[in-house]
C-alpha positions as CSV (number, residue, x, y, z in Angstrom):
1,X,70.7,89.3,104.0
2,X,72.4,88.4,107.1
3,X,74.8,90.4,108.6
4,X,77.8,88.0,107.6
5,X,76.7,87.7,104.7
6,X,75.9,91.9,104.2
7,X,80.2,92.1,105.3
8,X,80.8,89.5,103.5
9,X,79.4,91.1,100.7
10,X,81.4,94.8,101.3
11,X,84.5,93.2,101.7
12,X,83.9,91.4,98.3
13,X,83.2,95.3,96.9
14,X,85.9,97.2,98.5
15,X,88.8,95.0,97.7
16,X,87.2,94.0,93.3
17,X,87.5,98.0,93.5
18,X,91.1,98.8,94.7
19,X,93.9,99.2,92.5
20,X,96.3,97.8,95.3
21,X,94.8,95.2,95.2
22,X,93.5,94.4,91.9
23,X,97.6,95.2,91.2
24,X,98.3,91.7,92.7
25,X,95.5,89.5,92.7
26,X,94.1,90.8,88.5
27,X,91.7,92.6,86.9
28,X,89.0,92.1,87.6
29,X,89.8,90.8,91.3
30,X,89.8,87.1,91.5
31,X,87.3,87.2,94.4
32,X,85.6,83.6,94.9
33,X,83.4,82.1,97.2
34,X,85.0,78.9,97.2
35,X,88.7,78.7,94.6
36,X,87.5,76.8,91.1
37,X,89.5,73.9,90.3
38,X,91.3,75.0,87.5
39,X,90.5,78.9,88.8
40,X,93.8,81.1,87.8
41,X,96.0,82.4,90.6
42,X,96.8,84.4,92.0
43,X,92.9,84.4,94.0
44,X,91.4,85.1,97.2
45,X,88.7,83.5,98.6
46,X,86.6,83.4,101.8
47,X,87.3,80.9,104.3
48,X,85.3,80.6,107.5
49,X,82.8,83.5,108.7
50,X,82.3,83.6,112.3
51,X,79.9,86.0,114.4
52,X,79.0,86.6,118.2
53,X,77.3,89.8,120.3
54,X,79.4,91.3,121.2
55,X,77.8,93.4,123.7
56,X,76.2,90.8,126.4
57,X,73.1,93.4,127.3
58,X,72.4,93.7,123.8
59,X,72.5,91.9,120.7
60,X,72.4,94.7,117.8
61,X,76.1,94.5,117.6
62,X,77.6,91.3,116.0
63,X,81.8,90.7,116.1
64,X,82.6,89.1,113.2
65,X,85.9,87.1,112.5
66,X,85.7,86.9,108.7
67,X,88.8,84.3,107.3
68,X,90.2,84.4,103.6
69,X,92.5,82.6,101.6
70,X,94.7,83.4,99.3
71,X,96.5,80.8,96.7
72,X,99.4,81.2,94.3
73,X,102.0,79.6,92.8
74,X,104.3,82.3,91.3
75,X,107.5,83.1,93.3
76,X,107.7,81.4,96.2
77,X,105.8,83.7,99.3
78,X,106.2,86.9,97.6
79,X,103.0,87.4,95.3
80,X,101.5,85.7,98.5
81,X,102.6,87.7,100.7
82,X,101.8,91.0,98.4
83,X,98.6,89.8,98.2
84,X,98.1,90.0,101.7
85,X,99.5,92.9,102.0
86,X,97.0,94.4,99.5
87,X,94.2,93.3,101.0
88,X,95.0,94.1,104.7
89,X,95.4,97.8,103.5
90,X,92.5,98.0,101.4
91,X,89.8,96.9,104.5
92,X,91.8,97.6,107.7
93,X,90.2,100.7,108.8
94,X,88.3,100.7,105.4
95,X,84.6,102.8,105.4
96,X,82.7,99.6,104.1
97,X,79.0,99.9,103.6
98,X,77.0,97.4,105.2
99,X,73.7,96.7,103.8
100,X,72.1,96.7,106.6
101,X,74.5,97.5,109.4
102,X,76.8,99.9,111.0
103,X,80.1,100.1,110.6
104,X,81.5,100.0,114.1
105,X,85.5,99.2,113.1
106,X,87.0,96.9,110.8
107,X,90.8,95.5,111.1
108,X,93.0,93.3,110.1
109,X,93.9,91.4,113.1
110,X,95.9,88.6,111.6
111,X,98.9,87.3,108.5
112,X,100.2,84.0,108.0
113,X,101.9,82.8,104.4
114,X,102.7,78.9,104.3
115,X,103.2,75.9,101.9
116,X,99.6,74.3,101.2
117,X,99.4,70.6,101.7
118,X,100.2,70.1,97.2
119,X,103.6,71.2,97.9
120,X,102.9,73.6,95.0
121,X,101.1,76.1,96.3
122,X,101.1,78.9,98.6
123,X,98.4,79.7,100.9
124,X,97.9,83.0,102.4
125,X,95.3,83.8,105.5
126,X,94.3,87.0,106.9
127,X,91.8,87.2,109.0
128,X,89.8,90.4,109.3
129,X,87.2,91.2,113.0
130,X,84.4,93.4,112.2
131,X,81.7,94.8,114.7
132,X,78.7,95.8,113.5
133,X,74.9,96.8,114.6
134,X,72.0,96.6,113.3
135,X,71.5,100.5,111.2
């Protein structure tokens, strides 16, 4: 399994197990790779995975930037902001088990909430930075 995929699975597992995330995004948490056309909202999706060598001297350490999207149609921005806060709390400095990798750090580094292009949906963006090394 690739390092990015392993980190994504660890992020999904941590958020799906978190009580505060469940309180906002349902139980089970509505977490998708891509948002299904008729998905119940609010939900969270993976948006983007970026990775690069974290250390020029060795390629075993990778810096990852993972972007999550939150989608909501209720309560204006409030529901989206609550979901972003719950996801941030669940992931920032979390002790995740990443298959085949050692997690050095994970931090929520950016969040934004705004009206989506359809004029009805509020979209949230959470960017998470992680560093992993080969196990």
